[in-house]
N, CA, C and O atoms as a GROMACS GRO file, in nm:
protein
  492
    1UNK      N    1   0.455  -1.345  -2.139
    1UNK     CA    2   0.339  -1.270  -2.180
    1UNK      C    3   0.403  -1.168  -2.032
    1UNK      O    4   0.418  -1.190  -1.912
    2UNK      N    5   0.436  -1.011  -2.158
    2UNK     CA    6   0.450  -0.957  -2.029
    2UNK      C    7   0.388  -0.805  -2.028
    2UNK      O    8   0.455  -0.730  -2.099
    3UNK      N    9   0.297  -0.753  -1.977
    3UNK     CA   10   0.195  -0.665  -1.967
    3UNK      C   11   0.261  -0.531  -1.933
    3UNK      O   12   0.360  -0.502  -1.867
    4UNK      N   13   0.153  -0.444  -2.017
    4UNK     CA   14   0.239  -0.289  -1.964
    4UNK      C   15   0.233  -0.257  -1.876
    4UNK      O   16   0.313  -0.169  -1.844
    5UNK      N   17   0.125  -0.310  -1.770
    5UNK     CA   18   0.164  -0.298  -1.634
    5UNK      C   19   0.276  -0.323  -1.560
    5UNK      O   20   0.290  -0.268  -1.451
    6UNK      N   21   0.363  -0.404  -1.608
    6UNK     CA   22   0.489  -0.458  -1.593
    6UNK      C   23   0.462  -0.617  -1.529
    6UNK      O   24   0.557  -0.684  -1.487
    7UNK      N   25   0.323  -0.667  -1.526
    7UNK     CA   26   0.326  -0.831  -1.487
    7UNK      C   27   0.337  -0.890  -1.551
    7UNK      O   28   0.285  -0.876  -1.661
    8UNK      N   29   0.405  -0.982  -1.521
    8UNK     CA   30   0.432  -1.120  -1.614
    8UNK      C   31   0.377  -1.224  -1.572
    8UNK      O   32   0.372  -1.270  -1.458
    9UNK      N   33   0.316  -1.281  -1.718
    9UNK     CA   34   0.252  -1.417  -1.732
    9UNK      C   35   0.301  -1.529  -1.792
    9UNK      O   36   0.308  -1.542  -1.914
   10UNK      N   37   0.339  -1.626  -1.699
   10UNK     CA   38   0.394  -1.759  -1.730
   10UNK      C   39   0.390  -1.888  -1.743
   10UNK      O   40   0.410  -1.964  -1.648
   11UNK      N   41   0.362  -1.926  -1.871
   11UNK     CA   42   0.264  -2.064  -1.904
   11UNK      C   43   0.375  -2.151  -1.872
   11UNK      O   44   0.495  -2.124  -1.885
   12UNK      N   45   0.321  -2.261  -1.828
   12UNK     CA   46   0.401  -2.387  -1.827
   12UNK      C   47   0.332  -2.553  -1.919
   12UNK      O   48   0.210  -2.571  -1.928
   13UNK      N   49   0.402  -2.624  -1.958
   13UNK     CA   50   0.406  -2.755  -2.083
   13UNK      C   51   0.243  -2.819  -1.896
   13UNK      O   52   0.127  -2.826  -1.935
   14UNK      N   53   0.258  -2.838  -1.803
   14UNK     CA   54   0.194  -2.896  -1.742
   14UNK      C   55   0.124  -2.786  -1.692
   14UNK      O   56   0.135  -2.790  -1.569
   15UNK      N   57   0.060  -2.693  -1.724
   15UNK     CA   58  -0.022  -2.606  -1.702
   15UNK      C   59  -0.043  -2.567  -1.599
   15UNK      O   60  -0.154  -2.559  -1.545
   16UNK      N   61   0.086  -2.531  -1.544
   16UNK     CA   62   0.067  -2.445  -1.424
   16UNK      C   63   0.053  -2.293  -1.485
   16UNK      O   64   0.064  -2.272  -1.606
   17UNK      N   65   0.037  -2.235  -1.431
   17UNK     CA   66   0.050  -2.030  -1.488
   17UNK      C   67   0.156  -1.961  -1.348
   17UNK      O   68   0.160  -2.005  -1.232
   18UNK      N   69   0.210  -1.880  -1.387
   18UNK     CA   70   0.253  -1.838  -1.274
   18UNK      C   71   0.253  -1.666  -1.262
   18UNK      O   72   0.344  -1.624  -1.333
   19UNK      N   73   0.197  -1.580  -1.211
   19UNK     CA   74   0.189  -1.444  -1.230
   19UNK      C   75   0.263  -1.372  -1.153
   19UNK      O   76   0.230  -1.361  -1.035
   20UNK      N   77   0.385  -1.303  -1.202
   20UNK     CA   78   0.485  -1.149  -1.137
   20UNK      C   79   0.396  -1.054  -1.158
   20UNK      O   80   0.329  -1.059  -1.262
   21UNK      N   81   0.377  -0.948  -1.065
   21UNK     CA   82   0.305  -0.888  -1.057
   21UNK      C   83   0.455  -0.747  -1.001
   21UNK      O   84   0.562  -0.796  -0.966
   22UNK      N   85   0.443  -0.621  -1.001
   22UNK     CA   86   0.580  -0.525  -1.050
   22UNK      C   87   0.558  -0.483  -0.880
   22UNK      O   88   0.594  -0.378  -0.826
   23UNK      N   89   0.473  -0.625  -0.807
   23UNK     CA   90   0.544  -0.494  -0.638
   23UNK      C   91   0.612  -0.608  -0.577
   23UNK      O   92   0.661  -0.602  -0.464
   24UNK      N   93   0.617  -0.752  -0.681
   24UNK     CA   94   0.692  -0.863  -0.600
   24UNK      C   95   0.615  -0.960  -0.570
   24UNK      O   96   0.670  -1.050  -0.505
   25UNK      N   97   0.510  -0.973  -0.593
   25UNK     CA   98   0.361  -1.045  -0.540
   25UNK      C   99   0.393  -1.178  -0.639
   25UNK      O  100   0.387  -1.161  -0.761
   26UNK      N  101   0.416  -1.265  -0.602
   26UNK     CA  102   0.411  -1.389  -0.758
   26UNK      C  103   0.317  -1.471  -0.715
   26UNK      O  104   0.329  -1.527  -0.606
   27UNK      N  105   0.192  -1.493  -0.807
   27UNK     CA  106   0.078  -1.609  -0.753
   27UNK      C  107   0.094  -1.688  -0.877
   27UNK      O  108   0.110  -1.654  -0.995
   28UNK      N  109   0.082  -1.848  -0.793
   28UNK     CA  110   0.129  -1.954  -0.919
   28UNK      C  111  -0.042  -1.998  -0.849
   28UNK      O  112  -0.107  -1.995  -0.745
   29UNK      N  113  -0.048  -2.036  -0.981
   29UNK     CA  114  -0.190  -2.139  -1.055
   29UNK      C  115  -0.164  -2.283  -1.054
   29UNK      O  116  -0.070  -2.301  -1.131
   30UNK      N  117  -0.198  -2.384  -1.009
   30UNK     CA  118  -0.166  -2.516  -1.029
   30UNK      C  119  -0.242  -2.567  -1.087
   30UNK      O  120  -0.356  -2.530  -1.057
   31UNK      N  121  -0.234  -2.692  -1.212
   31UNK     CA  122  -0.332  -2.767  -1.238
   31UNK      C  123  -0.469  -2.821  -1.222
   31UNK      O  124  -0.575  -2.830  -1.285
   32UNK      N  125  -0.400  -2.860  -1.073
   32UNK     CA  126  -0.518  -2.906  -0.992
   32UNK      C  127  -0.661  -2.765  -0.946
   32UNK      O  128  -0.772  -2.776  -0.895
   33UNK      N  129  -0.594  -2.660  -0.991
   33UNK     CA  130  -0.694  -2.569  -0.921
   33UNK      C  131  -0.615  -2.525  -0.787
   33UNK      O  132  -0.688  -2.459  -0.712
   34UNK      N  133  -0.497  -2.542  -0.743
   34UNK     CA  134  -0.440  -2.500  -0.590
   34UNK      C  135  -0.371  -2.354  -0.625
   34UNK      O  136  -0.333  -2.340  -0.741
   35UNK      N  137  -0.357  -2.262  -0.549
   35UNK     CA  138  -0.333  -2.114  -0.586
   35UNK      C  139  -0.254  -2.119  -0.459
   35UNK      O  140  -0.283  -2.141  -0.342
   36UNK      N  141  -0.129  -2.085  -0.532
   36UNK     CA  142  -0.029  -1.979  -0.423
   36UNK      C  143  -0.013  -1.907  -0.463
   36UNK      O  144  -0.026  -1.888  -0.584
   37UNK      N  145   0.038  -1.797  -0.348
   37UNK     CA  146   0.085  -1.626  -0.325
   37UNK      C  147   0.173  -1.609  -0.252
   37UNK      O  148   0.150  -1.636  -0.135
   38UNK      N  149   0.294  -1.563  -0.283
   38UNK     CA  150   0.393  -1.601  -0.276
   38UNK      C  151   0.419  -1.372  -0.250
   38UNK      O  152   0.422  -1.301  -0.350
   39UNK      N  153   0.428  -1.325  -0.140
   39UNK     CA  154   0.463  -1.198  -0.080
   39UNK      C  155   0.598  -1.189  -0.099
   39UNK      O  156   0.683  -1.276  -0.117
   40UNK      N  157   0.606  -1.041  -0.091
   40UNK     CA  158   0.763  -0.966  -0.104
   40UNK      C  159   0.810  -1.011   0.033
   40UNK      O  160   0.924  -1.060   0.035
   41UNK      N  161   0.736  -1.004   0.164
   41UNK     CA  162   0.751  -1.013   0.294
   41UNK      C  163   0.833  -1.125   0.345
   41UNK      O  164   0.906  -1.119   0.444
   42UNK      N  165   0.802  -1.293   0.222
   42UNK     CA  166   0.849  -1.387   0.283
   42UNK      C  167   0.714  -1.475   0.312
   42UNK      O  168   0.719  -1.594   0.341
   43UNK      N  169   0.608  -1.410   0.303
   43UNK     CA  170   0.492  -1.480   0.354
   43UNK      C  171   0.454  -1.561   0.204
   43UNK      O  172   0.491  -1.547   0.088
   44UNK      N  173   0.347  -1.666   0.287
   44UNK     CA  174   0.285  -1.695   0.134
   44UNK      C  175   0.108  -1.784   0.205
   44UNK      O  176   0.080  -1.851   0.305
   45UNK      N  177   0.032  -1.730   0.083
   45UNK     CA  178  -0.089  -1.822   0.123
   45UNK      C  179  -0.107  -1.930   0.029
   45UNK      O  180  -0.034  -1.913  -0.069
   46UNK      N  181  -0.164  -2.017   0.024
   46UNK     CA  182  -0.206  -2.117  -0.078
   46UNK      C  183  -0.324  -2.157   0.000
   46UNK      O  184  -0.343  -2.163   0.122
   47UNK      N  185  -0.417  -2.188  -0.130
   47UNK     CA  186  -0.567  -2.220  -0.117
   47UNK      C  187  -0.632  -2.314  -0.190
   47UNK      O  188  -0.680  -2.299  -0.303
   48UNK      N  189  -0.630  -2.450  -0.095
   48UNK     CA  190  -0.685  -2.545  -0.216
   48UNK      C  191  -0.821  -2.582  -0.270
   48UNK      O  192  -0.929  -2.540  -0.228
   49UNK      N  193  -0.800  -2.668  -0.370
   49UNK     CA  194  -0.948  -2.667  -0.413
   49UNK      C  195  -1.027  -2.741  -0.266
   49UNK      O  196  -1.144  -2.702  -0.270
   50UNK      N  197  -1.009  -2.827  -0.146
   50UNK     CA  198  -1.129  -2.866  -0.121
   50UNK      C  199  -1.138  -2.706   0.015
   50UNK      O  200  -1.190  -2.719   0.126
   51UNK      N  201  -1.109  -2.646  -0.008
   51UNK     CA  202  -1.120  -2.543   0.098
   51UNK      C  203  -0.997  -2.506   0.200
   51UNK      O  204  -0.984  -2.410   0.275
   52UNK      N  205  -0.917  -2.610   0.178
   52UNK     CA  206  -0.807  -2.572   0.330
   52UNK      C  207  -0.773  -2.443   0.249
   52UNK      O  208  -0.807  -2.405   0.137
   53UNK      N  209  -0.679  -2.378   0.361
   53UNK     CA  210  -0.578  -2.265   0.366
   53UNK      C  211  -0.462  -2.305   0.424
   53UNK      O  212  -0.464  -2.400   0.502
   54UNK      N  213  -0.364  -2.250   0.400
   54UNK     CA  214  -0.261  -2.262   0.450
   54UNK      C  215  -0.169  -2.134   0.447
   54UNK      O  216  -0.128  -2.100   0.336
   55UNK      N  217  -0.133  -2.060   0.555
   55UNK     CA  218  -0.009  -1.914   0.605
   55UNK      C  219   0.046  -1.949   0.660
   55UNK      O  220   0.025  -2.002   0.769
   56UNK      N  221   0.199  -1.921   0.569
   56UNK     CA  222   0.321  -1.888   0.661
   56UNK      C  223   0.334  -1.796   0.617
   56UNK      O  224   0.309  -1.749   0.507
   57UNK      N  225   0.411  -1.733   0.775
   57UNK     CA  226   0.418  -1.581   0.786
   57UNK      C  227   0.618  -1.586   0.738
   57UNK      O  228   0.680  -1.683   0.695
   58UNK      N  229   0.669  -1.459   0.764
   58UNK     CA  230   0.801  -1.456   0.774
   58UNK      C  231   0.874  -1.530   0.860
   58UNK      O  232   0.976  -1.571   0.804
   59UNK      N  233   0.866  -1.560   0.959
   59UNK     CA  234   0.905  -1.565   1.068
   59UNK      C  235   0.866  -1.756   1.084
   59UNK      O  236   0.889  -1.823   1.185
   60UNK      N  237   0.787  -1.824   0.922
   60UNK     CA  238   0.793  -1.987   0.946
   60UNK      C  239   0.664  -2.040   1.034
   60UNK      O  240   0.644  -2.159   1.058
   61UNK      N  241   0.594  -1.947   1.071
   61UNK     CA  242   0.483  -2.023   1.132
   61UNK      C  243   0.421  -1.985   1.050
   61UNK      O  244   0.411  -1.884   0.981
   62UNK      N  245   0.352  -2.129   1.069
   62UNK     CA  246   0.237  -2.238   0.982
   62UNK      C  247   0.062  -2.204   1.084
   62UNK      O  248   0.024  -2.227   1.198
   63UNK      N  249   0.005  -2.142   0.961
   63UNK     CA  250  -0.159  -2.159   1.014
   63UNK      C  251  -0.195  -2.248   0.937
   63UNK      O  252  -0.115  -2.252   0.844
   64UNK      N  253  -0.281  -2.330   0.924
   64UNK     CA  254  -0.323  -2.446   0.813
   64UNK      C  255  -0.567  -2.410   0.916
   64UNK      O  256  -0.614  -2.421   1.029
   65UNK      N  257  -0.614  -2.375   0.796
   65UNK     CA  258  -0.771  -2.365   0.826
   65UNK      C  259  -0.843  -2.486   0.710
   65UNK      O  260  -0.857  -2.478   0.588
   66UNK      N  261  -0.876  -2.584   0.796
   66UNK     CA  262  -0.965  -2.665   0.722
   66UNK      C  263  -1.143  -2.626   0.760
   66UNK      O  264  -1.212  -2.565   0.842
   67UNK      N  265  -1.155  -2.721   0.617
   67UNK     CA  266  -1.310  -2.624   0.594
   67UNK      C  267  -1.418  -2.718   0.691
   67UNK      O  268  -1.538  -2.702   0.665
   68UNK      N  269  -1.394  -2.785   0.766
   68UNK     CA  270  -1.489  -2.804   0.844
   68UNK      C  271  -1.473  -2.759   1.008
   68UNK      O  272  -1.536  -2.795   1.108
   69UNK      N  273  -1.364  -2.668   0.989
   69UNK     CA  274  -1.361  -2.542   1.097
   69UNK      C  275  -1.244  -2.607   1.231
   69UNK      O  276  -1.220  -2.565   1.344
   70UNK      N  277  -1.209  -2.685   1.177
   70UNK     CA  278  -1.045  -2.705   1.199
   70UNK      C  279  -0.941  -2.614   1.223
   70UNK      O  280  -0.982  -2.500   1.207
   71UNK      N  281  -0.815  -2.618   1.258
   71UNK     CA  282  -0.743  -2.514   1.202
   71UNK      C  283  -0.665  -2.557   1.321
   71UNK      O  284  -0.700  -2.581   1.437
   72UNK      N  285  -0.476  -2.563   1.221
   72UNK     CA  286  -0.332  -2.548   1.316
   72UNK      C  287  -0.283  -2.425   1.280
   72UNK      O  288  -0.303  -2.336   1.198
   73UNK      N  289  -0.188  -2.461   1.398
   73UNK     CA  290  -0.089  -2.385   1.420
   73UNK      C  291   0.047  -2.445   1.428
   73UNK      O  292   0.080  -2.518   1.521
   74UNK      N  293   0.135  -2.412   1.318
   74UNK     CA  294   0.262  -2.541   1.366
   74UNK      C  295   0.390  -2.364   1.369
   74UNK      O  296   0.415  -2.275   1.288
   75UNK      N  297   0.430  -2.395   1.499
   75UNK     CA  298   0.569  -2.269   1.512
   75UNK      C  299   0.746  -2.386   1.536
   75UNK      O  300   0.775  -2.505   1.546
   76UNK      N  301   0.791  -2.301   1.537
   76UNK     CA  302   0.930  -2.406   1.573
   76UNK      C  303   0.907  -2.462   1.736
   76UNK      O  304   0.957  -2.569   1.769
   77UNK      N  305   0.842  -2.393   1.816
   77UNK     CA  306   0.820  -2.498   1.950
   77UNK      C  307   0.712  -2.541   1.987
   77UNK      O  308   0.705  -2.592   2.099
   78UNK      N  309   0.586  -2.531   1.896
   78UNK     CA  310   0.483  -2.613   1.950
   78UNK      C  311   0.387  -2.684   1.819
   78UNK      O  312   0.459  -2.689   1.720
   79UNK      N  313   0.268  -2.733   1.794
   79UNK     CA  314   0.166  -2.772   1.712
   79UNK      C  315   0.058  -2.723   1.801
   79UNK      O  316   0.077  -2.705   1.921
   80UNK      N  317  -0.039  -2.705   1.750
   80UNK     CA  318  -0.173  -2.648   1.780
   80UNK      C  319  -0.236  -2.711   1.714
   80UNK      O  320  -0.180  -2.721   1.605
   81UNK      N  321  -0.375  -2.789   1.719
   81UNK     CA  322  -0.452  -2.779   1.612
   81UNK      C  323  -0.637  -2.747   1.743
   81UNK      O  324  -0.651  -2.803   1.852
   82UNK      N  325  -0.699  -2.689   1.707
   82UNK     CA  326  -0.805  -2.618   1.717
   82UNK      C  327  -0.935  -2.684   1.657
   82UNK      O  328  -0.954  -2.683   1.535
   83UNK      N  329  -1.039  -2.752   1.760
   83UNK     CA  330  -1.140  -2.827   1.705
   83UNK      C  331  -1.269  -2.739   1.729
   83UNK      O  332  -1.284  -2.662   1.823
   84UNK      N  333  -1.386  -2.773   1.595
   84UNK     CA  334  -1.498  -2.710   1.641
   84UNK      C  335  -1.561  -2.662   1.773
   84UNK      O  336  -1.590  -2.554   1.825
   85UNK      N  337  -1.571  -2.796   1.804
   85UNK     CA  338  -1.619  -2.795   1.989
   85UNK      C  339  -1.614  -2.772   2.067
   85UNK      O  340  -1.677  -2.811   2.165
   86UNK      N  341  -1.474  -2.637   2.050
   86UNK     CA  342  -1.386  -2.550   2.147
   86UNK      C  343  -1.237  -2.654   2.209
   86UNK      O  344  -1.165  -2.600   2.293
   87UNK      N  345  -1.206  -2.779   2.169
   87UNK     CA  346  -1.152  -2.890   2.228
   87UNK      C  347  -1.014  -2.803   2.139
   87UNK      O  348  -1.020  -2.747   2.030
   88UNK      N  349  -0.916  -2.813   2.216
   88UNK     CA  350  -0.732  -2.753   2.188
   88UNK      C  351  -0.655  -2.880   2.205
   88UNK      O  352  -0.706  -2.965   2.278
   89UNK      N  353  -0.560  -2.900   2.159
   89UNK     CA  354  -0.466  -3.034   2.175
   89UNK      C  355  -0.287  -2.953   2.119
   89UNK      O  356  -0.258  -2.930   2.002
   90UNK      N  357  -0.217  -2.933   2.210
   90UNK     CA  358  -0.083  -2.908   2.162
   90UNK      C  359  -0.007  -2.984   2.201
   90UNK      O  360  -0.020  -3.052   2.303
   91UNK      N  361   0.112  -2.985   2.102
   91UNK     CA  362   0.178  -3.084   2.108
   91UNK      C  363   0.347  -2.998   2.125
   91UNK      O  364   0.355  -2.913   2.037
   92UNK      N  365   0.441  -3.000   2.191
   92UNK     CA  366   0.562  -2.911   2.215
   92UNK      C  367   0.624  -2.981   2.167
   92UNK      O  368   0.603  -3.102   2.163
   93UNK      N  369   0.724  -2.919   2.115
   93UNK     CA  370   0.894  -2.923   2.041
   93UNK      C  371   0.945  -3.047   2.163
   93UNK      O  372   1.021  -3.136   2.125
   94UNK      N  373   0.913  -3.044   2.263
   94UNK     CA  374   1.002  -3.115   2.385
   94UNK      C  375   0.914  -3.295   2.371
   94UNK      O  376   0.974  -3.401   2.389
   95UNK      N  377   0.809  -3.286   2.347
   95UNK     CA  378   0.683  -3.412   2.286
   95UNK      C  379   0.599  -3.452   2.406
   95UNK      O  380   0.546  -3.562   2.420
   96UNK      N  381   0.593  -3.359   2.483
   96UNK     CA  382   0.460  -3.297   2.549
   96UNK      C  383   0.358  -3.280   2.530
   96UNK      O  384   0.347  -3.170   2.476
   97UNK      N  385   0.275  -3.323   2.542
   97UNK     CA  386   0.144  -3.255   2.493
   97UNK      C  387  -0.001  -3.231   2.615
   97UNK      O  388  -0.021  -3.308   2.710
   98UNK      N  389  -0.078  -3.125   2.588
   98UNK     CA  390  -0.194  -3.071   2.645
   98UNK      C  391  -0.312  -3.085   2.556
   98UNK      O  392  -0.309  -3.044   2.440
   99UNK      N  393  -0.413  -3.142   2.606
   99UNK     CA  394  -0.558  -3.107   2.548
   99UNK      C  395  -0.613  -3.057   2.685
   99UNK      O  396  -0.586  -3.092   2.799
  100UNK      N  397  -0.701  -2.962   2.637
  100UNK     CA  398  -0.767  -2.856   2.677
  100UNK      C  399  -0.895  -2.938   2.619
  100UNK      O  400  -0.896  -2.962   2.498
  101UNK      N  401  -0.985  -2.974   2.688
  101UNK     CA  402  -1.133  -2.999   2.618
  101UNK      C  403  -1.210  -2.922   2.609
  101UNK      O  404  -1.167  -2.814   2.649
  102UNK      N  405  -1.328  -2.917   2.570
  102UNK     CA  406  -1.431  -2.843   2.576
  102UNK      C  407  -1.530  -2.827   2.697
  102UNK      O  408  -1.604  -2.731   2.718
  103UNK      N  409  -1.514  -2.956   2.779
  103UNK     CA  410  -1.555  -2.944   2.862
  103UNK      C  411  -1.529  -2.875   3.010
  103UNK      O  412  -1.602  -2.845   3.104
  104UNK      N  413  -1.417  -2.868   2.988
  104UNK     CA  414  -1.316  -2.796   3.101
  104UNK      C  415  -1.235  -2.864   3.176
  104UNK      O  416  -1.183  -2.815   3.277
  105UNK      N  417  -1.213  -2.989   3.135
  105UNK     CA  418  -1.107  -3.100   3.156
  105UNK      C  419  -0.986  -3.096   3.056
  105UNK      O  420  -0.996  -3.139   2.941
  106UNK      N  421  -0.864  -3.038   3.113
  106UNK     CA  422  -0.714  -3.087   3.089
  106UNK      C  423  -0.653  -3.160   3.176
  106UNK      O  424  -0.650  -3.160   3.299
  107UNK      N  425  -0.568  -3.267   3.034
  107UNK     CA  426  -0.498  -3.369   3.046
  107UNK      C  427  -0.367  -3.298   2.960
  107UNK      O  428  -0.353  -3.241   2.852
  108UNK      N  429  -0.266  -3.342   3.095
  108UNK     CA  430  -0.124  -3.306   3.039
  108UNK      C  431   0.003  -3.467   2.981
  108UNK      O  432   0.058  -3.533   3.069
  109UNK      N  433   0.016  -3.487   2.889
  109UNK     CA  434   0.124  -3.596   2.893
  109UNK      C  435   0.295  -3.568   2.894
  109UNK      O  436   0.350  -3.461   2.873
  110UNK      N  437   0.340  -3.661   2.917
  110UNK     CA  438   0.495  -3.629   2.906
  110UNK      C  439   0.503  -3.688   2.757
  110UNK      O  440   0.424  -3.763   2.700
  111UNK      N  441   0.643  -3.622   2.705
  111UNK     CA  442   0.709  -3.683   2.632
  111UNK      C  443   0.692  -3.850   2.583
  111UNK      O  444   0.696  -3.880   2.464
  112UNK      N  445   0.674  -3.941   2.680
  112UNK     CA  446   0.653  -4.127   2.651
  112UNK      C  447   0.548  -4.141   2.679
  112UNK      O  448   0.523  -4.252   2.725
  113UNK      N  449   0.402  -4.018   2.665
  113UNK     CA  450   0.291  -4.026   2.671
  113UNK      C  451   0.205  -4.048   2.821
  113UNK      O  452   0.084  -4.035   2.835
  114UNK      N  453   0.311  -4.085   2.934
  114UNK     CA  454   0.220  -4.093   3.057
  114UNK      C  455   0.197  -3.938   3.101
  114UNK      O  456   0.276  -3.843   3.109
  115UNK      N  457   0.012  -3.951   3.134
  115UNK     CA  458  -0.044  -3.878   3.214
  115UNK      C  459  -0.001  -3.776   3.334
  115UNK      O  460  -0.028  -3.813   3.449
  116UNK      N  461   0.048  -3.678   3.320
  116UNK     CA  462   0.128  -3.606   3.434
  116UNK      C  463  -0.026  -3.542   3.476
  116UNK      O  464  -0.034  -3.567   3.597
  117UNK      N  465  -0.128  -3.485   3.443
  117UNK     CA  466  -0.206  -3.442   3.469
  117UNK      C  467  -0.315  -3.420   3.427
  117UNK      O  468  -0.337  -3.358   3.323
  118UNK      N  469  -0.403  -3.472   3.504
  118UNK     CA  470  -0.517  -3.529   3.419
  118UNK      C  471  -0.630  -3.400   3.522
  118UNK      O  472  -0.588  -3.414   3.637
  119UNK      N  473  -0.748  -3.288   3.523
  119UNK     CA  474  -0.777  -3.217   3.562
  119UNK      C  475  -0.849  -3.151   3.510
  119UNK      O  476  -0.825  -3.083   3.411
  120UNK      N  477  -0.994  -3.162   3.594
  120UNK     CA  478  -1.105  -3.062   3.557
  120UNK      C  479  -1.125  -2.932   3.626
  120UNK      O  480  -1.154  -2.915   3.745
  121UNK      N  481  -1.105  -2.833   3.522
  121UNK     CA  482  -1.054  -2.711   3.584
  121UNK      C  483  -1.295  -2.644   3.547
  121UNK      O  484  -1.381  -2.677   3.466
  122UNK      N  485  -1.288  -2.550   3.661
  122UNK     CA  486  -1.392  -2.503   3.695
  122UNK      C  487  -1.450  -2.404   3.600
  122UNK      O  488  -1.366  -2.345   3.531
  123UNK      N  489  -1.591  -2.368   3.579
  123UNK     CA  490  -1.607  -2.319   3.500
  123UNK      C  491  -1.663  -2.173   3.525
  123UNK      O  492  -1.689  -2.099   3.430
   0.00000   0.00000   0.00000
């Protein structure tokens, strides 16, 4: 269906509905309630029924926000998870891992899982 404002709505047999707007934005509604918005700049936003939100930037960097307060960032060089208590765990593309605990402790492991640094950072 095409509307007078130029918007077009496509409905598929699997209950997926796509809305194409004149400005180039596309919104996809899936049968399970998930909604994905594709923007003109190449970025996208997906909102899942459990409240999880995924945003992908034009450069491919992905930000995931979970309902429990955790979040993740995925880039070409690292993946990083932030926990509600302030702990941050980063895994780099070379396999090295760094965990910064809310207590101020920092632990770094090499790509084989060997601890190369374990320190308490003064507050």
